[in-house]
Structures are given as C-alpha cells and as structure tokens.
C-alpha positions in Angstrom: -4.8 -20.6 -22.9 -7.6 -22.4 -21.8 -10.8 -20.9 -21.1 -10.4 -20.4 -17.5 -7.1 -18.4 -17.7 -8.4 -16.7 -21.0 -11.3 -14.9 -18.9 -8.8 -14.3 -15.6 -6.7 -12.2 -18.4 -9.9 -10.7 -20.0 -10.8 -9.5 -16.4 -7.6 -8.2 -15.4 -7.2 -6.6 -18.7 -11.0 -4.3 -18.1 -9.9 -4.5 -14.4 -6.9 -2.1 -15.5 -8.5 0.2 -17.5 -11.2 1.0 -15.1 -9.2 1.2 -12.7 -6.9 3.8 -14.5 -9.7 5.6 -15.8 -11.1 6.1 -12.4 -7.6 7.4 -10.6 -7.5 9.8 -13.8 -10.3 11.2 -12.2 -9.4 11.5 -9.0 -6.4 12.9 -10.3 -7.3 15.3 -12.5 -10.2 16.9 -10.6 -9.1 17.1 -7.4 -7.7 20.8 -6.5 -4.4 21.1 -5.6 -3.5 20.8 -2.0 -6.9 18.7 -1.5 -5.4 16.0 -0.7 -4.5 14.7 3.1 -1.8 17.0 3.5 -0.5 17.5 -0.1 1.6 20.5 0.3 3.5 18.9 3.1 4.7 16.0 1.7 5.2 17.9 -1.8 7.4 20.5 0.4 9.9 17.2 1.6 9.5 16.1 -1.7 10.7 19.9 -3.6 13.6 20.2 -1.5 15.0 16.9 -2.0 14.8 17.7 -5.4 15.8 20.8 -5.2 18.7 21.1 -2.4 19.2 17.0 -2.0 17.3 16.8 1.6 14.6 16.8 3.4 15.3 20.7 5.7 14.1 18.8 8.5 16.6 20.3 11.2 16.4 24.2 9.9 13.4 26.8 12.0 11.9 26.9 8.6 11.5 24.2 5.6 9.0 24.9 3.3 9.3 27.2 -0.1 7.4 30.8 -0.3 6.4 28.6 -4.3 4.6 26.1 -1.6 3.0 29.1 0.9 2.3 31.6 -1.0 0.4 29.4 -3.4 -1.5 27.8 -0.1 -1.9 31.7 0.9 -3.7 32.2 -2.7 -5.7 29.0 -2.8 -7.5 29.3 0.5 -5.5 26.0 2.2 -3.3 28.1 4.5 -3.7 26.9 7.9 -4.0 28.6 11.1 -2.3 28.0 14.5 -5.0 25.8 15.3 -4.7 24.1 11.5 -7.9 24.8 10.0 -8.2 26.9 6.8 -10.7 28.3 4.1 -12.5 24.8 3.8 -12.0 23.5 7.3 -15.2 22.2 8.0 -17.2 24.7 4.9 -18.6 21.7 3.4 -19.9 24.8 0.6 -17.2 26.9 0.1 -15.2 27.3 -2.8 -13.1 30.3 -4.3 -13.8 32.3 -7.0 -14.3 30.9 -10.6 -13.8 32.7 -13.6 -15.9 32.6 -17.1 -12.3 31.3 -18.5 -10.4 28.0 -17.8 -8.1 30.5 -16.0 -8.1 30.7 -12.3 -8.2 33.9 -10.5 -4.2 34.2 -9.4 -3.6 31.0 -12.2 -1.2 33.2 -13.7 0.3 34.8 -10.2 1.3 31.9 -9.1 2.5 30.5 -12.6 4.8 33.4 -12.8 6.3 32.4 -9.2 10.4 32.9 -9.8 12.2 30.4 -9.3 13.9 31.4 -6.5 10.6 30.7 -4.4 11.7 27.3 -4.5 14.6 27.5 -2.7 13.4 30.4 -0.4 12.0 29.0 3.3 8.7 30.5 5.0 7.1 28.0 7.3 7.9 24.8 8.9 5.3 22.7 7.5 7.5 20.4 5.2 6.7 16.3 6.3 10.1 14.9 7.7 9.6 11.4 7.0 11.9 8.4 5.6 13.3 9.8 2.2 12.7 6.6 -0.1 8.7 7.5 -1.3 10.0 12.1 -2.1 13.3 10.2 -3.8 11.3 8.5 -6.1 8.9 11.4 -6.0 11.7 13.6 -7.0 12.7 12.1 -10.3 9.7 13.1 -11.9 9.7 16.3 -10.4 13.2 16.6 -12.3 11.6 16.1 -15.4 9.8 18.8 -15.3 11.5 20.8 -13.2 11.1 23.8 -15.3 7.5 23.8 -15.9 5.3 25.4 -13.6 4.1 24.9 -10.3 1.2 22.8 -11.9 3.3 20.6 -14.1 5.2 19.6 -11.4 2.6 19.0 -9.1 0.3 17.1 -10.9 3.5 14.7 -12.4 4.3 13.5 -9.7 -0.1 12.8 -8.6 0.4 11.1 -12.0 3.2 9.1 -10.6 0.8 7.5 -8.2 -0.7 5.9 -10.8 1.8 3.0 -11.2 1.4 2.6 -7.6 -1.9 2.1 -7.2 -1.8 -0.2 -10.3 0.9 -2.5 -8.4 -1.4 -3.0 -5.3 -4.0 -3.9 -7.1 -2.6 -6.7 -9.0 -0.8 -7.5 -6.1 -4.7 -8.1 -4.8 -5.3 -10.3 -7.8 -2.2 -12.7 -7.0 -3.4 -12.8 -3.2 -7.2 -13.6 -4.0 -6.0 -16.1 -5.9 -4.1 -17.7 -3.4 -7.1 -17.1 -0.7 -9.8 -18.1 -2.6 -8.2 -21.2 -4.9 -10.8 -22.4 -7.4 -12.8 -19.6 -6.4 -13.0 -16.9 -9.1 -16.1 -14.8 -7.9 -14.9 -14.5 -4.2 -11.7 -13.8 -6.1 -13.2 -10.5 -7.9 -15.2 -9.8 -5.2 -12.3 -9.2 -3.1 -10.1 -7.0 -6.1 -13.5 -4.9 -6.6 -13.6 -4.4 -3.0 -9.4 -3.4 -2.5 -9.7 -1.6 -6.3 -12.3 0.6 -5.6 -12.8 1.5 -1.9 -13.8 5.6 -2.4 -11.2 6.4 0.4 -8.6 4.6 -0.7 -8.9 5.4 -4.2 -8.3 9.3 -3.5 -6.0 9.2 -1.5 -3.8 7.2 -3.7 -4.7 9.8 -6.0 -2.7 12.4 -4.1 1.2 13.1 -3.1 2.1 11.2 0.1 4.4 8.8 1.2 1.3 6.0 2.8 0.9 5.0 -1.3 4.4 3.9 -1.5 3.7 2.6 2.3 0.8 0.5 1.5 2.2 -1.1 -1.7 5.3 -2.5 0.5 2.7 -3.7 3.3 0.5 -5.0 0.4 3.6 -6.9 -1.0 4.4 -8.2 2.1 0.6 -9.3 3.6 1.4 -11.2 0.0 4.4 -12.6 0.6 3.6 -14.2 4.2 0.2 -15.9 2.6 2.3 -17.1 -0.1 4.9 -18.3 2.8 2.1 -20.0 5.0 0.7 -21.7 1.5 4.2 -23.3 -0.1 6.4 -22.7 2.7 9.6 -20.8 3.2 12.5 -20.4 0.5 16.0 -18.4 -0.1 13.7 -16.1 -2.8 10.7 -15.6 -0.5 13.4 -14.5 2.3 15.0 -12.0 0.5 11.5 -10.8 -0.3 11.3 -10.2 3.2 14.3 -8.6 3.8 13.8 -6.4 1.1 10.4 -5.3 2.3 11.1 -4.8 6.0 13.9 -2.2 4.6 11.5 -0.8 1.7 9.0 0.0 4.9 11.4 1.9 7.2 12.5 3.4 4.4 9.3 4.7 3.5 6.7 5.2 7.2 8.5 5.2 10.9 5.9 2.4 11.5 7.4 0.2 9.0 9.2 -1.5 12.0 5.9 -3.3 12.7 6.5 -5.2 9.5 8.8 -7.3 11.6 6.4 -7.9 14.1 3.4 -9.1 11.2 6.6 -11.4 9.7 6.7 -13.3 12.9 4.0 -15.2 12.3 4.7 -17.5 9.1 8.5 -17.7 10.8 6.3 -19.3 14.1 4.8 -21.3 11.8 8.0 -22.6 10.2 9.6 -23.1 13.4 7.2 -26.0 13.4 8.7 -27.9 10.9 11.9 -29.4 10.9 13.5 -29.2 7.5 17.2 -28.0 7.8 16.6 -25.2 5.1 13.9 -23.8 6.8 15.4 -23.8 10.2 18.3 -22.2 8.4 16.4 -19.6 7.3 13.7 -19.3 10.6 17.3 -18.4 12.3 18.4 -16.3 9.9 15.4 -14.4 9.9 15.7 -13.7 13.8 19.2 -12.8 13.2 18.1 -10.0 11.1 15.0 -9.0 13.3 17.2 -8.5 16.1 19.8 -6.7 14.1 17.2 -4.2 12.5 15.5 -3.7 16.2 19.0 -3.3 17.6 18.8 0.6 17.2 15.4 0.8 19.5 16.9 -1.9 21.4 19.8 0.3 22.7 17.2 3.4 22.6 15.5 1.7 25.4 18.4 0.4 27.3 20.4 3.8 27.6 17.2 5.7 28.1 17.6 7.8 24.8 14.2 8.3 22.7 12.9 5.2 20.1 10.1 6.6 18.9 9.4 9.9 17.1 7.8 12.5 19.0 7.7 10.6 21.9 10.4 11.6 24.8 12.8 9.4 25.8 12.1 9.3 29.9 8.7 7.7 28.9 8.5 4.2 30.7 7.4 1.3 28.6 5.4 0.2 32.2 2.9 2.4 31.6 1.7 0.2 29.4 0.3 -1.6 32.7 -1.1 0.9 34.3 -4.9 1.9 34.8 -4.1 5.1 32.5 -3.6 2.5 29.4 -6.5 0.5 29.7 -8.5 4.1 30.1 -7.1 4.8 26.8 -7.8 1.2 25.2 -11.8 2.6 26.0 -11.0 5.5 24.5 -9.6 4.3 21.4 -12.0 1.6 20.9 -15.0 4.6 20.8 -13.0 6.7 18.7 -12.4 4.0 16.1 -15.9 3.2 16.2 -17.0 6.9 16.2 -14.5 8.7 13.9 -11.5 6.0 12.5 -14.3 3.6 10.6 -16.3 7.1 9.5 -12.7 8.3 7.9 -11.5 4.9 7.0 -14.9 4.9 4.1 -14.8 8.5 3.2 -13.7 11.9 4.3 -13.5 14.5 1.8 -12.1 19.0 1.4 -10.0 19.1 4.4 -12.7 17.0 6.8 -15.9 19.2 6.1 -17.7 16.8 3.4 -18.2 13.4 4.5 -21.4 10.9 3.1 -24.9 11.3 3.9 -26.0 9.1 7.5 -27.8 6.3 5.1 -24.3 5.5 3.8 -22.2 5.1 6.9 -25.3 3.4 8.5 -25.5 0.6 4.9 -21.5 0.2 5.5 -21.7 -0.2 9.3 -24.4 -2.8 8.5 -22.4 -4.5 6.0 -19.5 -4.6 8.2 -21.3 -6.1 11.2 -22.7 -8.8 9.0 -18.9 -9.7 8.3 -18.1 -9.6 11.7 -20.8 -12.0 12.8 -19.8 -14.8 10.3 -16.1 -14.2 11.2 -17.2 -15.1 14.6 -19.0 -18.1 12.9 -15.9 -19.6 10.7 -13.9 -21.2 14.1 -17.6 -22.8 14.3 -17.3 -24.0 10.9 -13.6 -25.3 11.3 -14.4 -27.0 15.0 -16.9 -29.1 13.8 -14.9 -29.7 10.7 -17.2 -28.2 8.3 -15.7 -27.1 4.4 -14.3 -23.7 5.0 -13.7 -21.2 2.1 -10.3 -20.1 3.1 -7.5 -22.1 5.0 -7.9 -21.4 8.6 -3.7 -20.1 9.0 -4.9 -18.4 6.0 -7.4 -16.7 8.2 -5.6 -16.4 11.2 -2.5 -14.7 9.5 -4.9 -11.8 8.1 -6.6 -11.2 11.6 -2.8 -11.0 13.4 -1.7 -8.8 10.6 -4.6 -6.4 10.9 -4.5 -7.0 14.8 -1.0 -6.1 15.6 -1.3 -2.8 13.2 -4.4 -2.0 15.2 -2.5 -2.5 18.1 1.0 -0.9 17.0 -0.3 2.6 16.4 -3.1 2.3 19.6 0.5 2.1 22.2 2.4 4.7 19.8 -0.5 7.1 20.3 -0.6 6.5 24.3 2.9 7.1 24.2 2.9 10.3 22.1 0.1 11.6 24.7 2.1 11.0 27.3 4.7 12.9 25.8 2.9 15.7 24.2 -0.1 15.7 26.6 -2.4 15.1 23.7 -3.7 12.7 21.5 -1.3 12.3 18.1 -4.8 12.1 16.2 -5.8 8.8 14.5 -7.0 8.9 11.0 -8.9 6.1 9.2 -6.1 6.4 6.0 -3.9 5.3 8.6 -5.0 2.1 8.0 -4.9 1.7 4.8 -1.6 -0.9 4.5 -3.6 -3.4 5.8 -6.5 -2.6 3.1 -6.4 -6.3 1.3 -6.2 -7.9 4.9 -9.7 -6.2 6.0 -11.2 -6.8 2.5 -10.0 -10.0 2.3 -11.8 -10.4 6.1 -15.3 -8.9 4.9 -15.2 -11.0 2.1 -14.6 -14.2 4.0 -17.1 -13.0 6.8 -20.2 -12.2 4.6 -19.3 -15.4 2.4 -19.4 -18.0 5.8 -22.6 -15.7 6.8 -24.3 -16.6 3.7 -23.4 -20.1 4.1 -24.8 -20.7 7.3 -28.0 -19.2 6.4 -28.2 -21.4 3.4 -28.1 -18.4 0.6 -26.7 -18.4 -2.5 -22.4 -17.6 -2.9 -23.7 -15.9 -5.7 -24.5 -12.6 -3.8 -21.2 -12.0 -2.7 -21.1 -10.0 -6.2 -23.2 -7.8 -4.4 -19.9 -6.4 -2.5 -18.3 -5.8 -5.1 -20.5 -4.1 -7.3 -21.7 -2.3 -4.4 -18.1 -1.3 -4.0 -18.4 0.4 -7.6 -21.3 1.6 -7.0 -19.8 3.6 -4.5 -16.5 4.9 -6.0 -18.9 6.2 -8.8 -21.1 8.0 -6.1 -17.8 9.0 -4.2 -16.2 10.9 -7.3 -20.0 12.6 -8.2 -20.3 13.7 -4.7 -16.9 15.3 -4.3 -17.3 16.7 -7.7 -19.9 18.5 -7.5 -19.3 19.9 -4.0 -16.0 21.7 -5.9 -18.0 22.6 -9.3 -21.1 23.7 -11.0 -22.4 20.6 -12.1 -25.8 21.8 -13.5 -24.0 23.4 -17.3 -21.3 20.5 -19.0 -19.8 23.8 -20.2 -19.5 25.4 -17.2 -18.5 21.8 -15.0 -15.7 21.8 -17.4 -14.5 25.3 -16.9 -14.9 25.2 -13.6 -12.5 22.3 -13.2 -10.1 23.0 -15.3 -8.7 26.0 -13.0 -5.6 26.3 -11.5 -4.6 22.7 -13.3 -1.9 22.2 -16.5 -2.3 22.1 -19.4 -3.1 18.3 -20.2 -5.8 18.9 -17.6 -7.6 21.5 -18.8 -10.8 21.8 -21.1 -11.0 20.4 -23.6 -8.7 17.7 -22.5 
C-alpha cells in the first residue's frame, strides 16, 4: 500500500469514528419526538410492524401508545400544528432529581394493547421501503418499552448516515482527482453539516431517500467519467425503483438521469446506444402511470386534485409563485437548511446566519467565474461536464419541488410549506458546488488554495457548536451531574447515566 493510499485509509478511519461519535450524541441527547415529525414517521413504522400495513385508508391511524406519550411529553399538536415547545425556546418539561422522568414509568408501563388502538390521524403514508426496514429493528425489540423501540430504530439511521459519508468520499475522489485537500474539504462539509446531522439521527424516511439520491449522484458522475455499462444500467434501475418506493418525489430521479443519458447519446458505440435506448423505454414505463393519469384526468400527484390543469404553469400566477418561492427560499428555506431545532423554536444567533450567507455568496461568485475560466481555457479544478451535472441535478430538484408546491397551492388553497431539509437529497451536489465555487474564487484572487481548509474545519466547529447550542436549550449545563441526570430522563437504559 503506497503512502497516499495509507493516508486516505487513515483519514477515512478517523472520519468514521468521529461521525459515529457525533451521530450517537445527536441520537442520545435529543428528547423523544423532537426530531422533525418523528412521532408521525414512527407511527407508520409501528403500523407496518404491528399490522403489516400503513393504515392509510382508515380515519384514525396513530396508536394510543404514541398519542398518550405525546400528551405527557408536551408534543401533542393542536389544530394549528403547534405544541408546548413550538415557538417557545425556553420551555422544557419538569425535570426530577433522578434519571427517571416524572411520567416515564407511566409511559413505560403502557399495555401492549395501546399499540393497536388507534386514536388520531397523524401517521405518515409514504411509500413503505424505509418503514419496512425500520420495522425489522422494531421486531427485534418488540416486547420492550416504547423508549427502547424508538431509540433502537434511531440507531439504525447511524448506518445509513455512514453509507452517505462513504459515498461522498468516493464521489469526491472522482470530482477532485489528485486534490486530496479539496476531497477532504467536501467530505467534511457533508459529514458534519449540522442540520443534516440532526435530521439523520431521527426517525424519518428522508434518511433512506437521502442515501439513495447520494448513490444516484455518485453513479451519474461515475457514468460521466467512465461511460455506461451493464452494471451502471442495473444500478440506475435499482436506485430509481428504490427512490420511488421511499418518497413520492423519487420520480424526480428519472429526470436527473436524463443528463448522463443525453451525454451518452452523442457517443456512437453500439452497446451504449442499446443501453441508452433501454433506459428511455424503462423511463417511459416508470412514468406510464403518471402519463395515463394526466391523459385520463385522474390524480397523478399526491395531495393534488386531478382537475388541476398543467397549463397553469404558463400563467401569470405561476410567475408570481416563482417570485414568492425565491423570496421564501432566501428568507426561510436557507436558514432551515442549516439549522432549525426544537419544533421550530430554536435558531442560530444572527451572526451565524450572516456568516453562512456571506460564505454562500462567495461560492456563488466563484461559480459565476468558473465558466470564464473554461472559456479562457484556464485550468479548472473539476471537469465542466461534472460541474454542469451538479448544477443540473440541484436545479431539477429545486424546480420540481417548486412546481409541486404551486400545484398543491392550486389544489388545497395553501402552500405545502417547503422546508430546508427537503433539499438534503442533493446535499452532495450542494456541498461540491460550494467547494468548487470557493476554490475558484480563491484562485482568481491569487490566494493559497490551502485556505479551503477553513471550510472543512469551520464545518466541524459549526457542528459541535450546534450540538452544544441545542442540548443546552434542553438541559442544565451548569453542573455535569445535573446535566446527565436530566438528559437521562425519558431515555432507554443504554442512554441513561452513567452509560
């Protein structure tokens, strides 16, 4: 093993240890039901584990066990979707002087019958792949308390997150060939992204969906670098089917694969033409249900009425929607992308957001300078075809969600409420473009490229700061003993002090 490979393996080993430690901290210290819509996602998972179905077509779909625990833990939502923690960053449950919460024994002693008694309609109804996998973990601890079952499923997400980090590592090697500094910087921006770390520690089908999209972005970049093959074609089909079985917006992945397909169409080798033609047929087949629904006037998108005319996309109303979406993205989506916690009640201090905005602006300036470098035939850090694809994939996903939000608004009378975390499937594209833009700007300013180190190191510090910032809002940090006692309440035995 040469010195370069040894260094790479050592970096990956240390990275994995750090990521495991970080994710365990998020998993262990965040209270029950405090990840985005965790109780709703766990409800669907529980229904699959207990009933072998998502209980989609019944008036009530959330178990009494979950509902009663929400009521005792202050996360039961009112008709406006708010609970005791929403918009109240200083509110917390009453703590005891022991590692056992005030209502913990009551929740732990819920009878098994509560799991099959439906009370309210709050469970999600997403495609089943993530919940079926989580149900396997659930079944292993089926006879245990609610806390053990929930936190055991949380731990399952750790392996999903590690897989995303490893895919980012392989992707960075292709994008930044022979530039280990840029490779490591990109990996760190993904692995230690604070909101991405937070979301990935909770129960949410977004986690598996983010992994599938990361695999797909890597696959597309690899295809652009090495060309199509039978293996790549099978992997493409696998990721598309997996995405559709995880989230409704998985269909957008088909549009993203158009880029490498069109790129391959300019090549004349017979095998590649066969593969390209096969992919078109497969894509049309996958889209057939949507095409038939549109032609017959039936519903083709969830939560969107069948009589919504696609010609609305050419209207003045849609143009106004684009403008409002851009404003909403700048004012709300981007801050949420980097970190909104505690049921939307806790955000970073303003100087953190301003620093992130300035760094993002510098990256955008660098990306605008990149085409000039290509036009002037200067050396570029990443191949133009790869940069074009990264921008294409991020744009397709953004436009896809924006169109869905418009159709949803036309159908339901209000916005779907696009959040920053909805864009995490493209986080590898976003962070790659961030590194490319900043490095390009550094080159134009004739500064040392080593300055890009500050981004990777800065992301690690931001991740650590975010965890401390969030955890200190829940627990007393003035005393180590008191801190661990409070953090142990409403947790399974393996996340109680002194463990």
